[in-house]
C-alpha positions as CSV (number, residue, x, y, z in Angstrom):
1,X,6.2,-3.2,-5.0
2,X,2.7,-4.0,-3.9
3,X,2.1,-4.1,-0.2
4,X,0.3,-7.4,0.8
5,X,-0.6,-6.1,3.9
6,X,-2.1,-3.1,3.1
7,X,-4.8,-3.2,5.0
8,X,-8.6,-0.6,5.4
9,X,-7.0,1.1,8.5
10,X,-3.5,1.7,7.2
11,X,-5.5,2.9,3.9
12,X,-7.4,5.2,6.1
13,X,-4.3,6.8,7.5
14,X,-2.9,7.9,4.4
15,X,-4.2,10.7,2.5
16,X,-4.6,10.6,-1.6
17,X,-4.9,7.2,-1.5
18,X,-5.6,7.0,-5.3
19,X,-2.7,9.3,-6.4
20,X,-0.2,7.2,-4.2
21,X,-1.6,4.2,-5.4
22,X,-1.6,5.2,-9.3
23,X,2.3,6.2,-8.8
24,X,3.3,3.2,-7.3
25,X,1.8,1.0,-10.2
26,X,3.4,3.9,-12.5
27,X,6.9,3.2,-10.9
28,X,6.3,-0.3,-11.0
29,X,5.3,-1.0,-14.6
30,X,8.1,1.6,-15.5
31,X,11.0,-0.5,-13.5
32,X,9.5,-3.7,-15.1
33,X,9.5,-2.5,-18.8
34,X,13.3,-0.8,-17.8
35,X,14.9,-3.9,-15.7
36,X,17.0,-5.1,-18.7
37,X,17.5,-1.9,-19.8
38,X,21.5,-1.0,-19.7
39,X,21.3,2.5,-20.5
40,X,19.1,3.2,-17.2
41,X,21.8,4.3,-14.8
42,X,21.7,3.4,-11.5
43,X,20.9,7.1,-10.3
44,X,17.8,6.9,-11.8
45,X,16.5,4.5,-10.3
46,X,17.5,6.3,-7.2
47,X,15.9,9.1,-8.4
48,X,12.4,7.2,-9.0
49,X,12.7,5.9,-5.3
50,X,13.4,8.9,-3.8
51,X,10.2,10.8,-5.6
52,X,8.4,7.9,-4.2
53,X,9.6,7.9,-1.0
54,X,9.0,11.4,-0.4
55,X,5.3,11.4,-1.9
56,X,4.4,8.4,0.2
57,X,5.8,9.9,3.6
58,X,3.9,13.2,2.9
59,X,0.8,11.5,1.8
60,X,1.3,8.6,4.9
61,X,2.1,11.1,7.7
62,X,-0.3,9.9,10.2
63,X,0.2,5.8,9.3
64,X,4.1,6.8,10.0
65,X,3.4,8.8,13.2
66,X,1.3,5.8,14.5
67,X,4.0,3.1,13.5
68,X,6.4,5.2,15.1
69,X,4.5,5.6,18.3
70,X,3.9,1.7,18.2
71,X,7.6,1.0,17.8
72,X,8.5,3.4,20.6
73,X,5.7,1.9,22.9
74,X,7.5,-1.6,22.5
75,X,10.7,-0.1,23.0
76,X,9.9,1.3,26.5
77,X,8.0,-2.0,27.5
78,X,10.9,-3.9,26.6
79,X,13.3,-1.9,28.4
80,X,11.0,-2.3,31.4
81,X,10.8,-6.2,31.0
82,X,14.7,-6.0,30.5
83,X,15.0,-3.9,34.0
84,X,12.9,-6.1,35.9
85,X,14.4,-9.0,34.8
86,X,17.9,-7.5,36.0
87,X,16.4,-6.7,39.1
88,X,15.0,-10.1,39.6
89,X,18.4,-11.5,38.7
90,X,20.9,-11.9,41.5
91,X,24.5,-10.8,40.2
92,X,26.9,-14.3,39.8
93,X,30.2,-12.8,40.8
94,X,32.6,-13.5,43.7
95,X,33.5,-10.0,44.8
96,X,35.1,-11.5,48.1
97,X,38.2,-10.2,48.6
98,X,41.1,-13.1,48.7
99,X,44.4,-14.0,48.7
100,X,45.8,-14.4,45.1
101,X,46.9,-18.1,46.2
102,X,43.3,-18.7,47.4
103,X,42.0,-17.0,44.5
104,X,44.1,-19.2,41.8
105,X,43.1,-22.4,44.1
106,X,39.2,-21.8,43.6
107,X,39.7,-20.9,39.8
108,X,41.9,-24.2,39.5
109,X,39.1,-26.3,41.2
110,X,36.1,-24.4,39.1
111,X,38.4,-25.3,36.2
112,X,38.6,-29.4,37.1
113,X,35.0,-29.6,37.5
114,X,33.9,-27.8,34.5
115,X,36.5,-30.3,32.8
116,X,35.0,-33.4,34.2
117,X,31.5,-32.4,33.5
118,X,32.5,-31.6,30.2
119,X,33.9,-35.0,29.6
120,X,31.0,-36.6,31.1
121,X,28.8,-35.0,28.5
122,X,26.3,-33.2,30.9
123,X,24.9,-29.6,30.1
124,X,23.8,-27.1,32.6
125,X,20.8,-28.5,32.7
126,X,21.5,-32.0,33.0
127,X,23.8,-30.8,35.8
128,X,21.4,-29.1,37.7
129,X,18.7,-32.1,37.7
130,X,21.7,-34.2,38.8
131,X,22.8,-32.1,42.2
132,X,18.5,-31.5,42.8
133,X,17.7,-34.9,42.3
134,X,20.1,-36.5,44.6
């Protein structure tokens, strides 16, 4: 149960640190003492976990708020990066209005080209290198 990444800066964001550590250590000792006891039901474990979780969340409101803010900031950065990438990428679709026969002819041509590349064992990168080096 002990968290190895429990740093001084994280610890400073908790209130009642000694009380919380004592409760966690007691729970850890109880768990190891009762792990093989078949008379202790899952409800007991769930109840103890809920009590510890509630106490930790109450005593670490500042820590959990800081972690939530970090996560939200990261999500915003990732969303912005994704939107930027989407702007840079051009759409790879052929939206021309063609007769059905012409569309089928182009699809067959692409299928045959893909089969030839697959049989030759060329990957996309190798194909691009082949195209641009000739």
